[in-house]
C-alpha positions in Angstrom: -2.7 -79.6 -15.1 -3.5 -77.7 -11.9 -1.1 -74.8 -11.9 -0.5 -75.2 -8.2 0.3 -79.1 -8.7 2.7 -77.7 -11.4 4.4 -75.4 -9.3 4.8 -77.9 -6.6 6.6 -80.3 -8.9 8.6 -77.6 -10.5 9.9 -76.7 -6.8 10.4 -80.3 -5.9 12.6 -81.1 -9.5 14.6 -77.9 -8.7 15.0 -78.8 -5.0 16.3 -82.1 -6.3 18.8 -80.6 -8.8 19.9 -78.2 -5.7 20.1 -81.1 -3.1 22.7 -83.1 -5.3 25.4 -80.8 -4.6 24.9 -80.9 -0.9 24.5 -84.8 -0.9 27.7 -85.1 -3.1 29.7 -82.8 -0.9 28.8 -85.3 1.9 29.6 -88.4 0.0 32.9 -86.9 -0.7 33.9 -87.5 2.8 33.8 -91.5 2.3 34.3 -91.7 -1.7 36.8 -90.2 -3.9 35.1 -87.4 -5.9 35.6 -89.1 -9.6 34.7 -92.6 -8.2 31.4 -91.2 -6.9 30.6 -89.4 -9.9 31.2 -92.5 -12.1 29.5 -94.6 -10.0 26.3 -92.6 -9.6 25.9 -92.3 -13.2 26.8 -95.8 -14.0 24.2 -97.1 -11.5 21.6 -94.3 -13.0 22.6 -95.4 -16.6 22.0 -99.2 -16.0 18.6 -98.7 -14.4 17.6 -96.1 -16.9 18.9 -98.4 -19.9 16.8 -101.2 -18.7 13.5 -98.6 -18.6 14.1 -97.6 -22.2 15.0 -101.2 -23.6 11.5 -100.9 -25.2 12.1 -97.7 -26.9 13.4 -97.0 -30.5 17.3 -97.2 -30.4 19.7 -95.5 -32.8 20.7 -98.1 -35.6 23.9 -96.0 -37.0 27.3 -96.6 -35.4 27.7 -92.6 -35.9 24.5 -92.1 -33.8 26.1 -94.1 -31.0 29.0 -92.3 -31.2 27.2 -89.1 -31.0 25.9 -90.1 -28.0 29.0 -91.2 -26.4 30.4 -87.6 -27.3 27.5 -86.1 -25.5 28.2 -88.1 -22.4 31.9 -87.1 -22.5 30.6 -83.5 -22.1 27.3 -83.6 -20.2 28.4 -86.5 -17.9 31.9 -87.0 -18.0 32.8 -82.9 -18.2 29.9 -81.7 -16.1 29.6 -84.2 -13.4 33.4 -84.8 -13.0 34.0 -81.0 -12.9 31.1 -80.8 -10.0 32.5 -83.5 -7.7 36.1 -82.5 -8.3 35.5 -78.7 -7.5 33.3 -79.7 -4.5 36.7 -80.6 -2.7 37.6 -77.0 -2.5 34.4 -75.0 -2.7 31.1 -75.0 -1.3 27.9 -76.9 -2.4 26.2 -73.5 -3.0 29.0 -72.2 -4.9 29.7 -75.2 -7.2 25.6 -75.1 -8.2 25.8 -71.3 -9.1 29.0 -72.0 -11.3 27.7 -75.0 -12.9 24.1 -73.5 -13.4 25.7 -70.6 -15.6 25.5 -72.8 -18.5 22.6 -71.0 -20.0 25.0 -67.9 -19.9 27.6 -69.9 -21.8 25.3 -71.3 -24.4 24.3 -67.8 -25.5 27.9 -66.7 -25.7 29.1 -69.8 -27.8 26.1 -70.3 -30.0 26.5 -66.4 -31.1 30.1 -67.0 -31.9 30.0 -70.3 -33.6 26.4 -70.7 -35.0 25.4 -67.3 -35.2 22.3 -67.3 -33.6 20.7 -63.7 -32.3 19.5 -63.1 -29.0 17.4 -60.4 -27.6 18.7 -57.5 -25.4 17.3 -59.0 -22.3 18.9 -62.4 -23.0 22.2 -60.4 -23.3 21.4 -58.4 -20.1 21.2 -61.8 -18.4 24.5 -62.7 -19.6 26.3 -59.3 -18.3 24.5 -59.8 -15.0 25.4 -63.4 -14.8 28.9 -62.9 -15.7 29.2 -60.0 -13.1 28.1 -62.2 -10.2 30.7 -64.8 -11.5 33.1 -62.1 -11.0 32.3 -61.1 -7.6 32.1 -64.9 -6.5 35.5 -65.1 -7.7 36.6 -62.1 -5.3 35.0 -63.9 -2.6 36.7 -67.3 -3.4 39.1 -67.7 -6.4 40.4 -71.3 -6.3 41.4 -74.2 -8.6 37.6 -75.3 -7.5 36.2 -72.2 -8.9 37.7 -72.7 -12.2 36.7 -76.2 -12.3 33.1 -75.5 -11.6 33.0 -73.0 -14.6 34.6 -75.5 -17.1 31.7 -77.9 -15.7 29.4 -75.1 -16.8 31.0 -74.5 -19.9 31.0 -78.3 -20.9 27.2 -78.4 -19.9 26.8 -75.4 -22.7 28.9 -77.5 -25.2 26.7 -80.6 -24.6 23.5 -78.5 -25.2 24.8 -77.2 -28.6 25.9 -80.7 -29.5 22.3 -82.2 -28.9 20.9 -79.3 -30.9 23.7 -79.7 -33.8 23.0 -84.0 -33.6 19.3 -83.9 -33.6 19.0 -87.5 -32.8 15.6 -89.0 -34.0 15.8 -91.6 -30.8 13.8 -90.6 -27.7 15.3 -88.1 -25.6 15.0 -91.0 -22.8 17.4 -93.3 -25.0 19.8 -90.4 -25.3 19.6 -89.8 -21.6 20.0 -93.3 -20.6 23.0 -94.1 -22.6 24.8 -90.8 -22.2 24.6 -91.4 -18.5 25.7 -95.3 -18.8 28.8 -94.3 -21.2 29.7 -91.3 -19.1 29.6 -93.1 -15.9 31.7 -96.1 -17.1 34.1 -93.5 -18.3 34.2 -91.4 -15.1 34.5 -94.8 -13.3 37.6 -96.0 -15.4 39.1 -92.5 -15.2 39.0 -92.6 -11.3 41.4 -95.5 -11.4 44.1 -93.7 -13.1 43.5 -89.9 -12.1 43.0 -90.3 -8.1 43.7 -92.6 -4.9 40.7 -94.3 -4.8 38.7 -94.1 -1.6 35.5 -96.0 -1.2 34.6 -96.2 2.8 31.5 -99.0 3.1 29.3 -97.3 5.6 25.6 -95.9 5.6 26.5 -92.5 4.7 28.6 -93.7 1.5 25.9 -95.9 0.2 23.0 -93.9 1.0 24.5 -90.6 -0.7 25.5 -92.8 -3.8 21.7 -94.3 -3.7 20.3 -90.8 -3.4 22.5 -89.3 -6.0 21.7 -92.2 -8.4 18.0 -92.4 -8.0 16.9 -89.1 -6.9 19.5 -86.6 -8.0 19.9 -88.5 -11.5 16.7 -90.5 -12.5 13.8 -88.8 -10.5 15.3 -85.4 -11.4 15.3 -86.1 -15.3 12.0 -87.8 -15.0 10.0 -84.9 -13.3 11.9 -82.3 -15.4 11.0 -83.8 -18.7 7.2 -84.4 -17.8 7.1 -80.7 -16.6 8.3 -79.7 -20.1 6.0 -82.0 -21.8 3.0 -80.7 -19.7 3.8 -77.1 -19.6 5.3 -74.2 -21.9 9.3 -75.0 -22.0 10.0 -71.4 -22.1 8.1 -70.6 -18.8 9.1 -73.8 -17.4 13.0 -73.6 -17.9 13.0 -70.0 -16.7 12.6 -71.5 -13.3 16.2 -73.3 -13.5 17.3 -70.4 -11.6 15.9 -72.0 -8.6 18.1 -75.1 -8.6 21.4 -73.1 -7.5 19.1 -71.2 -5.0 18.3 -74.4 -3.6 22.1 -75.5 -3.5 23.0 -72.4 -1.5 19.9 -72.9 0.6 20.7 -76.6 1.5 24.3 -75.9 1.7 23.7 -73.3 4.7 20.9 -75.4 6.3 22.6 -78.9 6.1 26.5 -78.1 6.0 26.7 -74.7 7.8 28.2 -73.4 4.6 28.7 -69.7 5.3 26.9 -67.0 3.5 29.2 -64.3 2.5 28.0 -60.9 1.5 30.0 -61.3 -1.9 28.5 -64.5 -2.1 25.1 -63.2 -1.6 25.2 -60.3 -4.2 27.0 -62.9 -6.6 24.5 -65.4 -6.5 21.6 -62.9 -6.8 23.3 -61.6 -10.1 24.0 -65.2 -11.8 20.3 -66.5 -10.7 19.0 -63.0 -12.0 20.9 -63.9 -15.2 20.0 -67.3 -15.6 16.3 -66.3 -15.3 16.5 -63.4 -17.9 18.4 -65.6 -20.4 15.6 -68.5 -20.0 12.9 -66.3 -20.0 13.1 -64.7 -23.3 13.1 -66.8 -26.0 15.8 -66.5 -29.0 14.8 -65.3 -32.1 16.1 -68.3 -33.9 16.0 -71.2 -31.3 14.4 -71.9 -28.1 17.5 -71.4 -25.8 15.3 -72.7 -22.6 14.6 -75.9 -24.5 18.2 -76.4 -25.3 19.4 -75.8 -21.4 17.0 -78.1 -20.1 18.4 -81.1 -22.0 
């Protein structure tokens, strides 16, 4: 593939990732957060399940339980935390905290799996955590903590995907973890929040964008890029996602850019880049975090 075309698709993909936080923030003005997250992935999961119906599916009950467990962390944990955090912090801050997941992967896999990483990757973890602390000084509230929990859930889901080593297509896993996660979030919204859905152009268009572009198109492009290029080099550019989250938040929502936030964002993005840029001695962390 032409490298300029590849770079263009990479920018589009990470821009979609970052823009989802802004569109989610807009949608929250009309739809309660857990319900919005649930409907987003319920719709995306149904559409993707139709798309993958001809793929080989798991035959064992235990494999389906594993997919549900992945969805519990990847969709319910990550996405539920994102939308709840957006109630009290900016779209830019939420994107930065969520995309700290590669840093958490390094820490968790070192403690629980015994994987060894390079000094460059540990430098990335130190820089990223320093950036998180600085962001905390700028604004530390429930939304900040929830955003961090979302990044941690993403890291746990990443390690589960590695541990389970499911033989079915990644498209099948993606489709059904979205579907199960979306169903659980929608069900949870009935008991955990005051349901609110204002039916208008903004709410419907926000939901449609998040399901079609922020979920399906984003995953399709990302997996396509991983299949066409080196996963290590490709995943190194995940740091662009929180960059676009901050940029679109500033341009579309007039979110302020405080000095502390700018410094923290630079450190976190640098940390994400370093962690993803250098391969682990025993496992390709870049491939894991892109799942």
